[in-house]
C-alpha positions as CSV (number, residue, x, y, z in Angstrom):
1,M,-28.3,-23.7,20.9
2,S,-28.6,-26.2,18.1
3,H,-28.0,-26.6,14.4
4,E,-28.8,-28.7,11.9
5,P,-26.3,-31.2,10.5
6,Q,-24.8,-30.2,7.4
7,D,-24.0,-32.4,4.3
8,G,-20.5,-33.2,3.3
9,L,-17.2,-32.2,5.1
10,P,-16.7,-29.3,7.2
11,N,-14.5,-26.5,6.2
12,V,-13.8,-28.0,2.9
13,D,-13.9,-25.6,0.1
14,A,-14.1,-27.4,-3.4
15,T,-12.9,-24.5,-5.1
16,T,-9.4,-24.6,-3.3
17,P,-6.9,-26.9,-5.1
18,A,-5.2,-29.6,-3.6
19,V,-1.2,-29.4,-3.3
20,L,0.8,-32.4,-4.2
21,V,4.5,-31.4,-3.1
22,L,7.3,-33.0,-5.0
23,P,10.3,-32.9,-2.4
24,G,13.2,-34.1,-4.3
25,P,14.1,-35.8,-7.7
26,V,11.5,-38.4,-8.5
27,A,12.4,-42.0,-9.5
28,K,10.7,-43.7,-12.4
29,D,9.1,-46.0,-10.5
30,E,7.4,-43.4,-8.4
31,V,5.4,-41.9,-11.2
32,P,2.5,-44.4,-11.5
33,R,2.0,-43.6,-7.7
34,L,2.3,-39.7,-8.1
35,C,-0.2,-39.8,-11.2
36,A,-2.9,-41.9,-9.0
37,D,-2.3,-39.2,-6.1
38,V,-3.2,-36.8,-8.7
39,R,-6.2,-38.5,-10.0
40,A,-7.4,-39.2,-6.4
41,L,-7.1,-35.6,-5.5
42,L,-9.0,-34.5,-8.3
43,T,-11.9,-36.7,-7.6
44,V,-12.0,-35.8,-3.7
45,T,-11.7,-32.2,-4.1
46,G,-13.6,-31.8,-7.2
47,A,-12.0,-28.3,-7.7
48,G,-10.4,-29.5,-11.1
49,V,-7.0,-28.4,-10.2
50,V,-4.1,-29.7,-8.2
51,V,-1.1,-27.8,-7.4
52,C,2.3,-29.5,-8.0
53,D,4.9,-27.7,-5.6
54,V,8.0,-28.1,-7.3
55,A,10.1,-25.6,-5.5
56,G,12.4,-28.7,-3.9
57,I,12.4,-31.3,-6.8
58,G,16.0,-30.5,-7.6
59,P,17.9,-29.7,-10.8
60,A,15.8,-29.0,-14.0
61,G,16.2,-32.3,-16.3
62,L,14.2,-34.1,-19.1
63,A,13.5,-36.5,-16.1
64,T,11.8,-33.6,-14.4
65,V,10.0,-32.7,-17.6
66,D,8.8,-36.2,-18.3
67,V,7.3,-36.4,-14.7
68,L,5.6,-33.3,-15.1
69,A,4.2,-34.2,-18.4
70,R,3.0,-37.6,-17.0
71,L,1.4,-35.8,-14.3
72,Q,-0.3,-33.5,-16.6
73,L,-1.6,-36.4,-18.6
74,A,-3.0,-38.1,-15.7
75,A,-4.8,-35.0,-14.5
76,R,-6.3,-34.1,-18.0
77,R,-7.5,-37.9,-18.2
78,A,-9.2,-37.4,-15.0
79,G,-10.8,-34.0,-16.1
80,G,-8.5,-31.6,-14.6
81,R,-5.2,-30.2,-14.8
82,I,-2.0,-29.4,-12.7
83,R,-0.7,-26.1,-12.0
84,L,3.0,-25.5,-10.8
85,R,4.0,-23.7,-7.8
86,G,7.7,-22.5,-7.2
87,P,9.4,-23.7,-10.4
88,D,12.9,-22.2,-10.7
89,P,13.9,-20.4,-13.8
90,A,15.8,-23.1,-15.4
91,L,12.7,-25.4,-15.3
92,R,10.5,-22.5,-16.8
93,A,13.0,-22.2,-19.5
94,L,13.1,-26.1,-20.1
95,L,9.6,-26.6,-20.3
96,G,9.4,-23.7,-22.8
97,L,12.1,-25.2,-24.8
98,V,10.4,-28.5,-25.2
99,G,7.1,-26.9,-25.8
100,L,5.0,-27.7,-23.0
101,A,2.9,-25.1,-21.4
102,F,2.0,-25.1,-17.9
103,E,-0.1,-22.9,-15.7
104,M,1.9,-21.4,-13.1
105,E,1.0,-19.8,-9.9
106,G,1.5,-15.9,-9.9
107,Q,1.2,-15.7,-13.7
108,P,-1.7,-13.9,-15.2
109,E,-4.4,-16.2,-16.8
110,E,-4.6,-16.2,-20.6
111,R,-7.4,-13.6,-21.0
112,E,-6.0,-11.2,-18.4
113,Q,-3.4,-8.8,-19.2
114,A,-0.6,-8.2,-17.2
115,G,-0.4,-4.7,-15.5
116,C,2.5,-2.5,-16.9
117,V,3.2,0.8,-16.0
118,E,3.7,3.8,-18.7
119,K,7.3,4.8,-18.5
120,A,7.3,7.3,-21.2
121,V,6.2,10.9,-21.2
122,E,5.2,12.7,-24.1
123,P,6.0,16.5,-24.6
124,G,3.1,18.4,-23.9
125,D,1.5,15.9,-21.3
126,P,0.1,17.8,-18.4
127,A,1.7,17.1,-14.9
128,L,-0.4,14.7,-12.7
């Protein structure tokens, strides 16, 4: 039993985005390295999206917003984008307050309508 060699890396799916974990408050001197990491992940995976896990980034503040904006800019310049995983409600609110829109995991896409449940019943509606 034999098989022909395959081109490329085995078990690598180019449609699965890479994950960059931000494990705590990010210092200013770390931002250029993180931007380079985002560009490298986009190049290596070819997926066009890098998921930034921000669950452990710490309290939401303008420094966090600045880091995320720079990462998004680096990704856009490399032809991709970032998606946030695990942002706390305070970070979501702060991003909305400053007018930065980020794609977040678990949210419906722009053209996709969120599922809803009809709660009201009109008189005369047949029972289900």
